[in-house]
CHARMM internal coordinates of N, CA and C (Angstrom, degrees):
IC EDIT
DIST 1 N 1 CA 1.4388
DIST 1 CA 1 C 1.5309
ANGL 1 N 1 CA 1 C 111.43
DIST 1 C 2 N 1.3233
ANGL 1 CA 1 C 2 N 116.70
DIHE 1 N 1 CA 1 C 2 N -40.99
DIST 2 N 2 CA 1.4620
ANGL 1 C 2 N 2 CA 119.27
DIHE 1 CA 1 C 2 N 2 CA -179.99
DIST 2 CA 2 C 1.5224
ANGL 2 N 2 CA 2 C 111.68
DIHE 1 C 2 N 2 CA 2 C -68.32
DIST 2 C 3 N 1.3277
ANGL 2 CA 2 C 3 N 116.46
DIHE 2 N 2 CA 2 C 3 N -33.00
DIST 3 N 3 CA 1.4639
ANGL 2 C 3 N 3 CA 118.77
DIHE 2 CA 2 C 3 N 3 CA 176.35
DIST 3 CA 3 C 1.5235
ANGL 3 N 3 CA 3 C 110.87
DIHE 2 C 3 N 3 CA 3 C -64.82
DIST 3 C 4 N 1.3298
ANGL 3 CA 3 C 4 N 116.29
DIHE 3 N 3 CA 3 C 4 N -40.89
DIST 4 N 4 CA 1.4632
ANGL 3 C 4 N 4 CA 120.08
DIHE 3 CA 3 C 4 N 4 CA 177.58
DIST 4 CA 4 C 1.5182
ANGL 4 N 4 CA 4 C 111.06
DIHE 3 C 4 N 4 CA 4 C -61.90
DIST 4 C 5 N 1.3185
ANGL 4 CA 4 C 5 N 117.33
DIHE 4 N 4 CA 4 C 5 N -41.11
DIST 5 N 5 CA 1.4615
ANGL 4 C 5 N 5 CA 120.63
DIHE 4 CA 4 C 5 N 5 CA 178.52
DIST 5 CA 5 C 1.5247
ANGL 5 N 5 CA 5 C 111.51
DIHE 4 C 5 N 5 CA 5 C -66.67
DIST 5 C 6 N 1.3190
ANGL 5 CA 5 C 6 N 117.04
DIHE 5 N 5 CA 5 C 6 N -39.00
DIST 6 N 6 CA 1.4678
ANGL 5 C 6 N 6 CA 120.87
DIHE 5 CA 5 C 6 N 6 CA 178.14
DIST 6 CA 6 C 1.5250
ANGL 6 N 6 CA 6 C 110.87
DIHE 5 C 6 N 6 CA 6 C -63.32
DIST 6 C 7 N 1.3180
ANGL 6 CA 6 C 7 N 116.90
DIHE 6 N 6 CA 6 C 7 N -46.84
DIST 7 N 7 CA 1.4573
ANGL 6 C 7 N 7 CA 120.72
DIHE 6 CA 6 C 7 N 7 CA -179.73
DIST 7 CA 7 C 1.5293
ANGL 7 N 7 CA 7 C 110.40
DIHE 6 C 7 N 7 CA 7 C -65.53
DIST 7 C 8 N 1.3291
ANGL 7 CA 7 C 8 N 117.42
DIHE 7 N 7 CA 7 C 8 N -41.31
DIST 8 N 8 CA 1.4625
ANGL 7 C 8 N 8 CA 120.09
DIHE 7 CA 7 C 8 N 8 CA 178.40
DIST 8 CA 8 C 1.5230
ANGL 8 N 8 CA 8 C 110.95
DIHE 7 C 8 N 8 CA 8 C -63.42
DIST 8 C 9 N 1.3326
ANGL 8 CA 8 C 9 N 117.47
DIHE 8 N 8 CA 8 C 9 N -39.31
DIST 9 N 9 CA 1.4656
ANGL 8 C 9 N 9 CA 120.39
DIHE 8 CA 8 C 9 N 9 CA 178.37
DIST 9 CA 9 C 1.5236
ANGL 9 N 9 CA 9 C 111.20
DIHE 8 C 9 N 9 CA 9 C -66.84
DIST 9 C 10 N 1.3123
ANGL 9 CA 9 C 10 N 117.61
DIHE 9 N 9 CA 9 C 10 N -39.87
DIST 10 N 10 CA 1.4663
ANGL 9 C 10 N 10 CA 120.70
DIHE 9 CA 9 C 10 N 10 CA 178.35
DIST 10 CA 10 C 1.5194
ANGL 10 N 10 CA 10 C 110.64
DIHE 9 C 10 N 10 CA 10 C -66.67
DIST 10 C 11 N 1.3392
ANGL 10 CA 10 C 11 N 116.91
DIHE 10 N 10 CA 10 C 11 N -40.32
DIST 11 N 11 CA 1.4648
ANGL 10 C 11 N 11 CA 119.95
DIHE 10 CA 10 C 11 N 11 CA 177.03
DIST 11 CA 11 C 1.5217
ANGL 11 N 11 CA 11 C 111.44
DIHE 10 C 11 N 11 CA 11 C -63.38
DIST 11 C 12 N 1.3056
ANGL 11 CA 11 C 12 N 116.71
DIHE 11 N 11 CA 11 C 12 N -41.77
DIST 12 N 12 CA 1.4530
ANGL 11 C 12 N 12 CA 119.97
DIHE 11 CA 11 C 12 N 12 CA 179.47
DIST 12 CA 12 C 1.5260
ANGL 12 N 12 CA 12 C 110.90
DIHE 11 C 12 N 12 CA 12 C -65.12
DIST 12 C 13 N 1.3107
ANGL 12 CA 12 C 13 N 116.98
DIHE 12 N 12 CA 12 C 13 N -45.17
DIST 13 N 13 CA 1.4556
ANGL 12 C 13 N 13 CA 120.73
DIHE 12 CA 12 C 13 N 13 CA 177.81
DIST 13 CA 13 C 1.5313
ANGL 13 N 13 CA 13 C 111.03
DIHE 12 C 13 N 13 CA 13 C -63.66
DIST 13 C 14 N 1.3142
ANGL 13 CA 13 C 14 N 117.30
DIHE 13 N 13 CA 13 C 14 N -42.25
DIST 14 N 14 CA 1.4656
ANGL 13 C 14 N 14 CA 120.56
DIHE 13 CA 13 C 14 N 14 CA 178.52
DIST 14 CA 14 C 1.5102
ANGL 14 N 14 CA 14 C 112.49
DIHE 13 C 14 N 14 CA 14 C -64.62
DIST 14 C 15 N 1.3311
ANGL 14 CA 14 C 15 N 116.43
DIHE 14 N 14 CA 14 C 15 N -38.35
DIST 15 N 15 CA 1.4629
ANGL 14 C 15 N 15 CA 119.61
DIHE 14 CA 14 C 15 N 15 CA 177.66
DIST 15 CA 15 C 1.5227
ANGL 15 N 15 CA 15 C 111.41
DIHE 14 C 15 N 15 CA 15 C -65.65
DIST 15 C 16 N 1.3134
ANGL 15 CA 15 C 16 N 117.02
DIHE 15 N 15 CA 15 C 16 N -44.61
DIST 16 N 16 CA 1.4672
ANGL 15 C 16 N 16 CA 120.64
DIHE 15 CA 15 C 16 N 16 CA -179.71
DIST 16 CA 16 C 1.5278
ANGL 16 N 16 CA 16 C 110.26
DIHE 15 C 16 N 16 CA 16 C -63.83
DIST 16 C 17 N 1.3180
ANGL 16 CA 16 C 17 N 117.03
DIHE 16 N 16 CA 16 C 17 N -42.59
DIST 17 N 17 CA 1.4618
ANGL 16 C 17 N 17 CA 119.97
DIHE 16 CA 16 C 17 N 17 CA 179.88
DIST 17 CA 17 C 1.5260
ANGL 17 N 17 CA 17 C 111.77
DIHE 16 C 17 N 17 CA 17 C -70.03
DIST 17 C 18 N 1.3303
ANGL 17 CA 17 C 18 N 117.50
DIHE 17 N 17 CA 17 C 18 N -28.61
DIST 18 N 18 CA 1.4614
ANGL 17 C 18 N 18 CA 121.01
DIHE 17 CA 17 C 18 N 18 CA 178.87
DIST 18 CA 18 C 1.5140
ANGL 18 N 18 CA 18 C 112.07
DIHE 17 C 18 N 18 CA 18 C -66.49
DIST 18 C 19 N 1.3068
ANGL 18 CA 18 C 19 N 117.42
DIHE 18 N 18 CA 18 C 19 N -23.40
DIST 19 N 19 CA 1.4584
ANGL 18 C 19 N 19 CA 120.63
DIHE 18 CA 18 C 19 N 19 CA 177.99
DIST 19 CA 19 C 1.5227
ANGL 19 N 19 CA 19 C 112.10
DIHE 18 C 19 N 19 CA 19 C -71.67
DIST 19 C 20 N 1.3172
ANGL 19 CA 19 C 20 N 117.67
DIHE 19 N 19 CA 19 C 20 N -14.25
DIST 20 N 20 CA 1.4679
ANGL 19 C 20 N 20 CA 121.20
DIHE 19 CA 19 C 20 N 20 CA 179.85
DIST 20 CA 20 C 1.5206
ANGL 20 N 20 CA 20 C 112.29
DIHE 19 C 20 N 20 CA 20 C -72.44
DIST 20 C 21 N 1.3300
ANGL 20 CA 20 C 21 N 117.35
DIHE 20 N 20 CA 20 C 21 N -27.57
DIST 21 N 21 CA 1.4536
ANGL 20 C 21 N 21 CA 119.35
DIHE 20 CA 20 C 21 N 21 CA 179.59
DIST 21 CA 21 C 1.5120
ANGL 21 N 21 CA 21 C 111.93
DIHE 20 C 21 N 21 CA 21 C 164.51
DIST 21 C 22 N 1.3307
ANGL 21 CA 21 C 22 N 115.87
DIHE 21 N 21 CA 21 C 22 N 174.44
DIST 22 N 22 CA 1.4673
ANGL 21 C 22 N 22 CA 119.83
DIHE 21 CA 21 C 22 N 22 CA -176.29
DIST 22 CA 22 C 1.5261
ANGL 22 N 22 CA 22 C 113.68
DIHE 21 C 22 N 22 CA 22 C -67.72
DIST 22 C 23 N 1.3159
ANGL 22 CA 22 C 23 N 118.03
DIHE 22 N 22 CA 22 C 23 N -29.01
DIST 23 N 23 CA 1.4627
ANGL 22 C 23 N 23 CA 120.21
DIHE 22 CA 22 C 23 N 23 CA 179.72
DIST 23 CA 23 C 1.5300
ANGL 23 N 23 CA 23 C 110.71
DIHE 22 C 23 N 23 CA 23 C -64.39
DIST 23 C 24 N 1.3316
ANGL 23 CA 23 C 24 N 116.41
DIHE 23 N 23 CA 23 C 24 N -43.30
DIST 24 N 24 CA 1.4570
ANGL 23 C 24 N 24 CA 120.46
DIHE 23 CA 23 C 24 N 24 CA -179.52
DIST 24 CA 24 C 1.5268
ANGL 24 N 24 CA 24 C 111.26
DIHE 23 C 24 N 24 CA 24 C -71.10
DIST 24 C 25 N 1.3122
ANGL 24 CA 24 C 25 N 116.53
DIHE 24 N 24 CA 24 C 25 N -34.07
DIST 25 N 25 CA 1.4656
ANGL 24 C 25 N 25 CA 119.65
DIHE 24 CA 24 C 25 N 25 CA 175.04
DIST 25 CA 25 C 1.5208
ANGL 25 N 25 CA 25 C 110.37
DIHE 24 C 25 N 25 CA 25 C -66.00
DIST 25 C 26 N 1.3315
ANGL 25 CA 25 C 26 N 117.18
DIHE 25 N 25 CA 25 C 26 N -37.65
DIST 26 N 26 CA 1.4575
ANGL 25 C 26 N 26 CA 120.56
DIHE 25 CA 25 C 26 N 26 CA 177.34
DIST 26 CA 26 C 1.5236
ANGL 26 N 26 CA 26 C 111.49
DIHE 25 C 26 N 26 CA 26 C -66.45
DIST 26 C 27 N 1.3171
ANGL 26 CA 26 C 27 N 117.30
DIHE 26 N 26 CA 26 C 27 N -38.83
DIST 27 N 27 CA 1.4608
ANGL 26 C 27 N 27 CA 120.02
DIHE 26 CA 26 C 27 N 27 CA 175.67
DIST 27 CA 27 C 1.5152
ANGL 27 N 27 CA 27 C 111.72
DIHE 26 C 27 N 27 CA 27 C -62.87
DIST 27 C 28 N 1.3243
ANGL 27 CA 27 C 28 N 117.19
DIHE 27 N 27 CA 27 C 28 N -39.49
DIST 28 N 28 CA 1.4615
ANGL 27 C 28 N 28 CA 121.56
DIHE 27 CA 27 C 28 N 28 CA 177.60
DIST 28 CA 28 C 1.5223
ANGL 28 N 28 CA 28 C 110.18
DIHE 27 C 28 N 28 CA 28 C -66.09
DIST 28 C 29 N 1.3294
ANGL 28 CA 28 C 29 N 117.24
DIHE 28 N 28 CA 28 C 29 N -40.71
DIST 29 N 29 CA 1.4626
ANGL 28 C 29 N 29 CA 121.06
DIHE 28 CA 28 C 29 N 29 CA 177.44
DIST 29 CA 29 C 1.5290
ANGL 29 N 29 CA 29 C 111.17
DIHE 28 C 29 N 29 CA 29 C -62.86
DIST 29 C 30 N 1.3145
ANGL 29 CA 29 C 30 N 116.58
DIHE 29 N 29 CA 29 C 30 N -43.03
DIST 30 N 30 CA 1.4661
ANGL 29 C 30 N 30 CA 120.11
DIHE 29 CA 29 C 30 N 30 CA 179.33
DIST 30 CA 30 C 1.5229
ANGL 30 N 30 CA 30 C 111.36
DIHE 29 C 30 N 30 CA 30 C -66.37
DIST 30 C 31 N 1.3212
ANGL 30 CA 30 C 31 N 117.35
DIHE 30 N 30 CA 30 C 31 N -34.88
DIST 31 N 31 CA 1.4610
ANGL 30 C 31 N 31 CA 119.80
DIHE 30 CA 30 C 31 N 31 CA 176.00
DIST 31 CA 31 C 1.5165
ANGL 31 N 31 CA 31 C 110.42
DIHE 30 C 31 N 31 CA 31 C -62.83
DIST 31 C 32 N 1.3221
ANGL 31 CA 31 C 32 N 116.39
DIHE 31 N 31 CA 31 C 32 N -43.84
DIST 32 N 32 CA 1.4658
ANGL 31 C 32 N 32 CA 120.23
DIHE 31 CA 31 C 32 N 32 CA 178.69
DIST 32 CA 32 C 1.5242
ANGL 32 N 32 CA 32 C 110.21
DIHE 31 C 32 N 32 CA 32 C -64.39
DIST 32 C 33 N 1.3366
ANGL 32 CA 32 C 33 N 116.97
DIHE 32 N 32 CA 32 C 33 N -41.81
DIST 33 N 33 CA 1.4622
ANGL 32 C 33 N 33 CA 120.57
DIHE 32 CA 32 C 33 N 33 CA -176.69
DIST 33 CA 33 C 1.5297
ANGL 33 N 33 CA 33 C 112.14
DIHE 32 C 33 N 33 CA 33 C -67.99
DIST 33 C 34 N 1.3029
ANGL 33 CA 33 C 34 N 117.58
DIHE 33 N 33 CA 33 C 34 N -39.20
DIST 34 N 34 CA 1.4651
ANGL 33 C 34 N 34 CA 119.66
DIHE 33 CA 33 C 34 N 34 CA -176.62
DIST 34 CA 34 C 1.5248
ANGL 34 N 34 CA 34 C 113.56
DIHE 33 C 34 N 34 CA 34 C -82.69
DIST 34 C 35 N 1.3116
ANGL 34 CA 34 C 35 N 117.77
DIHE 34 N 34 CA 34 C 35 N -39.78
DIST 35 N 35 CA 1.4567
ANGL 34 C 35 N 35 CA 119.91
DIHE 34 CA 34 C 35 N 35 CA -172.53
DIST 35 CA 35 C 1.5241
ANGL 35 N 35 CA 35 C 114.42
DIHE 34 C 35 N 35 CA 35 C -94.47
DIST 35 C 36 N 1.3299
ANGL 35 CA 35 C 36 N 117.89
DIHE 35 N 35 CA 35 C 36 N -15.67
DIST 36 N 36 CA 1.4638
ANGL 35 C 36 N 36 CA 122.49
DIHE 35 CA 35 C 36 N 36 CA 177.35
DIST 36 CA 36 C 1.5285
ANGL 36 N 36 CA 36 C 112.57
DIHE 35 C 36 N 36 CA 36 C 44.59
DIST 36 C 37 N 1.3343
ANGL 36 CA 36 C 37 N 117.58
DIHE 36 N 36 CA 36 C 37 N 72.52
DIST 37 N 37 CA 1.4682
ANGL 36 C 37 N 37 CA 120.22
DIHE 36 CA 36 C 37 N 37 CA -175.53
DIST 37 CA 37 C 1.5235
ANGL 37 N 37 CA 37 C 113.50
DIHE 36 C 37 N 37 CA 37 C -66.29
DIST 37 C 38 N 1.3467
ANGL 37 CA 37 C 38 N 118.52
DIHE 37 N 37 CA 37 C 38 N -15.38
DIST 38 N 38 CA 1.4640
ANGL 37 C 38 N 38 CA 118.52
DIHE 37 CA 37 C 38 N 38 CA 178.23
DIST 38 CA 38 C 1.5213
ANGL 38 N 38 CA 38 C 112.17
DIHE 37 C 38 N 38 CA 38 C -67.97
DIST 38 C 39 N 1.3175
ANGL 38 CA 38 C 39 N 117.27
DIHE 38 N 38 CA 38 C 39 N -18.13
DIST 39 N 39 CA 1.4638
ANGL 38 C 39 N 39 CA 119.48
DIHE 38 CA 38 C 39 N 39 CA 176.44
DIST 39 CA 39 C 1.5297
ANGL 39 N 39 CA 39 C 111.94
DIHE 38 C 39 N 39 CA 39 C -87.10
DIST 39 C 40 N 1.3082
ANGL 39 CA 39 C 40 N 117.76
DIHE 39 N 39 CA 39 C 40 N -9.01
DIST 40 N 40 CA 1.4650
ANGL 39 C 40 N 40 CA 121.07
DIHE 39 CA 39 C 40 N 40 CA 179.98
DIST 40 CA 40 C 1.5191
ANGL 40 N 40 CA 40 C 112.25
DIHE 39 C 40 N 40 CA 40 C -81.09
DIST 40 C 41 N 1.3382
ANGL 40 CA 40 C 41 N 116.14
DIHE 40 N 40 CA 40 C 41 N -32.70
DIST 41 N 41 CA 1.4633
ANGL 40 C 41 N 41 CA 119.82
DIHE 40 CA 40 C 41 N 41 CA -175.30
DIST 41 CA 41 C 1.5205
ANGL 41 N 41 CA 41 C 109.67
DIHE 40 C 41 N 41 CA 41 C -99.18
DIST 41 C 42 N 1.3069
ANGL 41 CA 41 C 42 N 116.41
DIHE 41 N 41 CA 41 C 42 N 156.54
DIST 42 N 42 CA 1.4573
ANGL 41 C 42 N 42 CA 120.87
DIHE 41 CA 41 C 42 N 42 CA -177.81
DIST 42 CA 42 C 1.5128
ANGL 42 N 42 CA 42 C 111.95
DIHE 41 C 42 N 42 CA 42 C -91.39
DIST 42 C 43 N 1.3051
ANGL 42 CA 42 C 43 N 117.98
DIHE 42 N 42 CA 42 C 43 N -17.67
DIST 43 N 43 CA 1.4618
ANGL 42 C 43 N 43 CA 120.21
DIHE 42 CA 42 C 43 N 43 CA 177.95
DIST 43 CA 43 C 1.5324
ANGL 43 N 43 CA 43 C 109.13
DIHE 42 C 43 N 43 CA 43 C -92.58
DIST 43 C 44 N 1.3270
ANGL 43 CA 43 C 44 N 116.41
DIHE 43 N 43 CA 43 C 44 N 169.70
DIST 44 N 44 CA 1.4606
ANGL 43 C 44 N 44 CA 121.06
DIHE 43 CA 43 C 44 N 44 CA -174.83
DIST 44 CA 44 C 1.5284
ANGL 44 N 44 CA 44 C 113.82
DIHE 43 C 44 N 44 CA 44 C -100.15
DIST 44 C 45 N 1.3018
ANGL 44 CA 44 C 45 N 117.96
DIHE 44 N 44 CA 44 C 45 N 14.87
DIST 45 N 45 CA 1.4543
ANGL 44 C 45 N 45 CA 118.57
DIHE 44 CA 44 C 45 N 45 CA -175.53
DIST 45 CA 45 C 1.5264
ANGL 45 N 45 CA 45 C 112.16
DIHE 44 C 45 N 45 CA 45 C -70.25
DIST 45 C 46 N 1.3156
ANGL 45 CA 45 C 46 N 118.14
DIHE 45 N 45 CA 45 C 46 N -27.56
DIST 46 N 46 CA 1.4656
ANGL 45 C 46 N 46 CA 120.39
DIHE 45 CA 45 C 46 N 46 CA 179.82
DIST 46 CA 46 C 1.5230
ANGL 46 N 46 CA 46 C 110.25
DIHE 45 C 46 N 46 CA 46 C -76.66
DIST 46 C 47 N 1.3220
ANGL 46 CA 46 C 47 N 116.80
DIHE 46 N 46 CA 46 C 47 N -42.45
DIST 47 N 47 CA 1.4582
ANGL 46 C 47 N 47 CA 120.42
DIHE 46 CA 46 C 47 N 47 CA -179.37
DIST 47 CA 47 C 1.5241
ANGL 47 N 47 CA 47 C 111.22
DIHE 46 C 47 N 47 CA 47 C -67.58
DIST 47 C 48 N 1.3239
ANGL 47 CA 47 C 48 N 117.77
DIHE 47 N 47 CA 47 C 48 N -31.50
DIST 48 N 48 CA 1.4648
ANGL 47 C 48 N 48 CA 120.30
DIHE 47 CA 47 C 48 N 48 CA -178.95
DIST 48 CA 48 C 1.5225
ANGL 48 N 48 CA 48 C 112.35
DIHE 47 C 48 N 48 CA 48 C -73.62
DIST 48 C 49 N 1.3348
ANGL 48 CA 48 C 49 N 117.59
DIHE 48 N 48 CA 48 C 49 N -17.88
DIST 49 N 49 CA 1.4687
ANGL 48 C 49 N 49 CA 120.27
DIHE 48 CA 48 C 49 N 49 CA 179.74
DIST 49 CA 49 C 1.5262
ANGL 49 N 49 CA 49 C 112.70
DIHE 48 C 49 N 49 CA 49 C -72.85
DIST 49 C 50 N 1.3366
ANGL 49 CA 49 C 50 N 117.23
DIHE 49 N 49 CA 49 C 50 N -28.12
DIST 50 N 50 CA 1.4633
ANGL 49 C 50 N 50 CA 122.49
DIHE 49 CA 49 C 50 N 50 CA -175.02
DIST 50 CA 50 C 1.5294
ANGL 50 N 50 CA 50 C 109.54
DIHE 49 C 50 N 50 CA 50 C 54.02
DIST 50 C 51 N 1.3047
ANGL 50 CA 50 C 51 N 114.38
DIHE 50 N 50 CA 50 C 51 N 50.36
DIST 51 N 51 CA 1.4584
ANGL 50 C 51 N 51 CA 122.15
DIHE 50 CA 50 C 51 N 51 CA -169.77
DIST 51 CA 51 C 1.5269
ANGL 51 N 51 CA 51 C 112.97
DIHE 50 C 51 N 51 CA 51 C -67.25
DIST 51 C 52 N 1.3155
ANGL 51 CA 51 C 52 N 118.43
DIHE 51 N 51 CA 51 C 52 N -34.95
DIST 52 N 52 CA 1.4555
ANGL 51 C 52 N 52 CA 119.57
DIHE 51 CA 51 C 52 N 52 CA -177.81
DIST 52 CA 52 C 1.5296
ANGL 52 N 52 CA 52 C 111.37
DIHE 51 C 52 N 52 CA 52 C -64.26
DIST 52 C 53 N 1.3241
ANGL 52 CA 52 C 53 N 117.42
DIHE 52 N 52 CA 52 C 53 N -33.13
DIST 53 N 53 CA 1.4634
ANGL 52 C 53 N 53 CA 120.06
DIHE 52 CA 52 C 53 N 53 CA 176.92
DIST 53 CA 53 C 1.5219
ANGL 53 N 53 CA 53 C 111.26
DIHE 52 C 53 N 53 CA 53 C -65.60
DIST 53 C 54 N 1.3208
ANGL 53 CA 53 C 54 N 116.63
DIHE 53 N 53 CA 53 C 54 N -46.32
DIST 54 N 54 CA 1.4554
ANGL 53 C 54 N 54 CA 119.97
DIHE 53 CA 53 C 54 N 54 CA -177.32
DIST 54 CA 54 C 1.5274
ANGL 54 N 54 CA 54 C 112.35
DIHE 53 C 54 N 54 CA 54 C -70.77
DIST 54 C 55 N 1.3050
ANGL 54 CA 54 C 55 N 117.34
DIHE 54 N 54 CA 54 C 55 N -35.97
DIST 55 N 55 CA 1.4664
ANGL 54 C 55 N 55 CA 119.40
DIHE 54 CA 54 C 55 N 55 CA 176.90
DIST 55 CA 55 C 1.5255
ANGL 55 N 55 CA 55 C 110.02
DIHE 54 C 55 N 55 CA 55 C -70.15
DIST 55 C 56 N 1.3280
ANGL 55 CA 55 C 56 N 117.72
DIHE 55 N 55 CA 55 C 56 N -37.60
DIST 56 N 56 CA 1.4597
ANGL 55 C 56 N 56 CA 120.68
DIHE 55 CA 55 C 56 N 56 CA 175.36
DIST 56 CA 56 C 1.5164
ANGL 56 N 56 CA 56 C 111.84
DIHE 55 C 56 N 56 CA 56 C -63.06
DIST 56 C 57 N 1.3259
ANGL 56 CA 56 C 57 N 116.76
DIHE 56 N 56 CA 56 C 57 N -39.56
DIST 57 N 57 CA 1.4595
ANGL 56 C 57 N 57 CA 120.98
DIHE 56 CA 56 C 57 N 57 CA 175.21
DIST 57 CA 57 C 1.5262
ANGL 57 N 57 CA 57 C 110.79
DIHE 56 C 57 N 57 CA 57 C -63.01
DIST 57 C 58 N 1.3245
ANGL 57 CA 57 C 58 N 116.85
DIHE 57 N 57 CA 57 C 58 N -39.18
DIST 58 N 58 CA 1.4665
ANGL 57 C 58 N 58 CA 121.05
DIHE 57 CA 57 C 58 N 58 CA 178.12
DIST 58 CA 58 C 1.5273
ANGL 58 N 58 CA 58 C 110.70
DIHE 57 C 58 N 58 CA 58 C -66.00
DIST 58 C 59 N 1.3248
ANGL 58 CA 58 C 59 N 116.95
DIHE 58 N 58 CA 58 C 59 N -38.30
DIST 59 N 59 CA 1.4756
ANGL 58 C 59 N 59 CA 120.31
DIHE 58 CA 58 C 59 N 59 CA 178.09
DIST 59 CA 59 C 1.5176
ANGL 59 N 59 CA 59 C 110.05
DIHE 58 C 59 N 59 CA 59 C -61.35
DIST 59 C 60 N 1.3169
ANGL 59 CA 59 C 60 N 116.86
DIHE 59 N 59 CA 59 C 60 N -47.52
DIST 60 N 60 CA 1.4683
ANGL 59 C 60 N 60 CA 120.37
DIHE 59 CA 59 C 60 N 60 CA -179.80
DIST 60 CA 60 C 1.5195
ANGL 60 N 60 CA 60 C 110.37
DIHE 59 C 60 N 60 CA 60 C -65.13
DIST 60 C 61 N 1.3241
ANGL 60 CA 60 C 61 N 116.95
DIHE 60 N 60 CA 60 C 61 N -43.91
DIST 61 N 61 CA 1.4587
ANGL 60 C 61 N 61 CA 120.40
DIHE 60 CA 60 C 61 N 61 CA -179.89
DIST 61 CA 61 C 1.5213
ANGL 61 N 61 CA 61 C 112.98
DIHE 60 C 61 N 61 CA 61 C -63.12
DIST 61 C 62 N 1.3266
ANGL 61 CA 61 C 62 N 116.42
DIHE 61 N 61 CA 61 C 62 N -45.29
DIST 62 N 62 CA 1.4660
ANGL 61 C 62 N 62 CA 119.40
DIHE 61 CA 61 C 62 N 62 CA 179.09
DIST 62 CA 62 C 1.5227
ANGL 62 N 62 CA 62 C 111.74
DIHE 61 C 62 N 62 CA 62 C -66.86
DIST 62 C 63 N 1.3177
ANGL 62 CA 62 C 63 N 116.71
DIHE 62 N 62 CA 62 C 63 N -33.38
DIST 63 N 63 CA 1.4614
ANGL 62 C 63 N 63 CA 119.45
DIHE 62 CA 62 C 63 N 63 CA 178.18
DIST 63 CA 63 C 1.5157
ANGL 63 N 63 CA 63 C 110.80
DIHE 62 C 63 N 63 CA 63 C -67.52
DIST 63 C 64 N 1.3171
ANGL 63 CA 63 C 64 N 117.00
DIHE 63 N 63 CA 63 C 64 N -40.93
DIST 64 N 64 CA 1.4620
ANGL 63 C 64 N 64 CA 120.24
DIHE 63 CA 63 C 64 N 64 CA 178.97
DIST 64 CA 64 C 1.5280
ANGL 64 N 64 CA 64 C 110.79
DIHE 63 C 64 N 64 CA 64 C -68.57
DIST 64 C 65 N 1.3242
ANGL 64 CA 64 C 65 N 116.53
DIHE 64 N 64 CA 64 C 65 N -43.04
DIST 65 N 65 CA 1.4622
ANGL 64 C 65 N 65 CA 120.17
DIHE 64 CA 64 C 65 N 65 CA -176.81
DIST 65 CA 65 C 1.5301
ANGL 65 N 65 CA 65 C 111.57
DIHE 64 C 65 N 65 CA 65 C -70.91
DIST 65 C 66 N 1.3265
ANGL 65 CA 65 C 66 N 116.44
DIHE 65 N 65 CA 65 C 66 N -47.88
DIST 66 N 66 CA 1.4669
ANGL 65 C 66 N 66 CA 120.21
DIHE 65 CA 65 C 66 N 66 CA -174.86
DIST 66 CA 66 C 1.5196
ANGL 66 N 66 CA 66 C 113.40
DIHE 65 C 66 N 66 CA 66 C -98.20
DIST 66 C 67 N 1.3165
ANGL 66 CA 66 C 67 N 117.72
DIHE 66 N 66 CA 66 C 67 N 3.06
DIST 67 N 67 CA 1.4594
ANGL 66 C 67 N 67 CA 120.60
DIHE 66 CA 66 C 67 N 67 CA -178.21
DIST 67 CA 67 C 1.5112
ANGL 67 N 67 CA 67 C 113.52
DIHE 66 C 67 N 67 CA 67 C -68.45
DIST 67 C 68 N 1.3288
ANGL 67 CA 67 C 68 N 117.01
DIHE 67 N 67 CA 67 C 68 N -26.27
DIST 68 N 68 CA 1.4607
ANGL 67 C 68 N 68 CA 119.70
DIHE 67 CA 67 C 68 N 68 CA -179.39
DIST 68 CA 68 C 1.5202
ANGL 68 N 68 CA 68 C 111.95
DIHE 67 C 68 N 68 CA 68 C -76.72
DIST 68 C 69 N 1.3172
ANGL 68 CA 68 C 69 N 118.21
DIHE 68 N 68 CA 68 C 69 N -10.28
DIST 69 N 69 CA 1.4545
ANGL 68 C 69 N 69 CA 121.55
DIHE 68 CA 68 C 69 N 69 CA -178.81
DIST 69 CA 69 C 1.5284
ANGL 69 N 69 CA 69 C 112.64
DIHE 68 C 69 N 69 CA 69 C -88.58
DIST 69 C 70 N 1.3054
ANGL 69 CA 69 C 70 N 117.22
DIHE 69 N 69 CA 69 C 70 N -3.09
DIST 70 N 70 CA 1.4641
ANGL 69 C 70 N 70 CA 120.57
DIHE 69 CA 69 C 70 N 70 CA -178.12
DIST 70 CA 70 C 1.5189
ANGL 70 N 70 CA 70 C 109.15
DIHE 69 C 70 N 70 CA 70 C -76.31
DIST 70 C 71 N 1.2942
ANGL 70 CA 70 C 71 N 116.20
DIHE 70 N 70 CA 70 C 71 N 129.49
DIST 71 N 71 CA 1.4619
ANGL 70 C 71 N 71 CA 121.20
DIHE 70 CA 70 C 71 N 71 CA 177.09
DIST 71 CA 71 C 1.5167
ANGL 71 N 71 CA 71 C 108.01
DIHE 70 C 71 N 71 CA 71 C -110.43
DIST 71 C 72 N 1.2978
ANGL 71 CA 71 C 72 N 115.62
DIHE 71 N 71 CA 71 C 72 N 121.12
DIST 72 N 72 CA 1.4597
ANGL 71 C 72 N 72 CA 120.44
DIHE 71 CA 71 C 72 N 72 CA -178.68
DIST 72 CA 72 C 1.5178
ANGL 72 N 72 CA 72 C 109.13
DIHE 71 C 72 N 72 CA 72 C -83.73
DIST 72 C 73 N 1.2983
ANGL 72 CA 72 C 73 N 115.92
DIHE 72 N 72 CA 72 C 73 N 132.88
DIST 73 N 73 CA 1.4642
ANGL 72 C 73 N 73 CA 121.02
DIHE 72 CA 72 C 73 N 73 CA 179.25
DIST 73 CA 73 C 1.5137
ANGL 73 N 73 CA 73 C 107.84
DIHE 72 C 73 N 73 CA 73 C -121.55
DIST 73 C 74 N 1.3098
ANGL 73 CA 73 C 74 N 114.87
DIHE 73 N 73 CA 73 C 74 N 128.30
DIST 74 N 74 CA 1.4460
ANGL 73 C 74 N 74 CA 121.02
DIHE 73 CA 73 C 74 N 74 CA 177.84
DIST 74 CA 74 C 1.5154
ANGL 74 N 74 CA 74 C 109.06
DIHE 73 C 74 N 74 CA 74 C -116.52
DIST 74 C 75 N 1.2993
ANGL 74 CA 74 C 75 N 115.75
DIHE 74 N 74 CA 74 C 75 N 141.98
DIST 75 N 75 CA 1.4516
ANGL 74 C 75 N 75 CA 119.77
DIHE 74 CA 74 C 75 N 75 CA -179.17
DIST 75 CA 75 C 1.5129
ANGL 75 N 75 CA 75 C 111.43
DIHE 74 C 75 N 75 CA 75 C 103.98
DIST 75 C 76 N 1.2934
ANGL 75 CA 75 C 76 N 116.33
DIHE 75 N 75 CA 75 C 76 N -169.20
DIST 76 N 76 CA 1.4550
ANGL 75 C 76 N 76 CA 121.48
DIHE 75 CA 75 C 76 N 76 CA -176.49
DIST 76 CA 76 C 1.4983
ANGL 76 N 76 CA 76 C 108.89
DIHE 75 C 76 N 76 CA 76 C -89.29
END
COOR INIT
IC SEED 1 N 1 CA 1 C
IC BUILD
């Protein structure tokens, strides 16, 4: 039960931080890809979410939407 609460709290925090921009969504995606939280819990609720697909879609979407706002700076 505590593992489920930990994973749910991390997902909630990652989702909220992903709304800040594509960089934070990419960090959340990489966390999911490297740590595979569906293997931490004994129930199948994490695996049934297919969360890495939806977070990856959010990364691409946020990059396309907010990508034009990036200002490149060269020099010191």
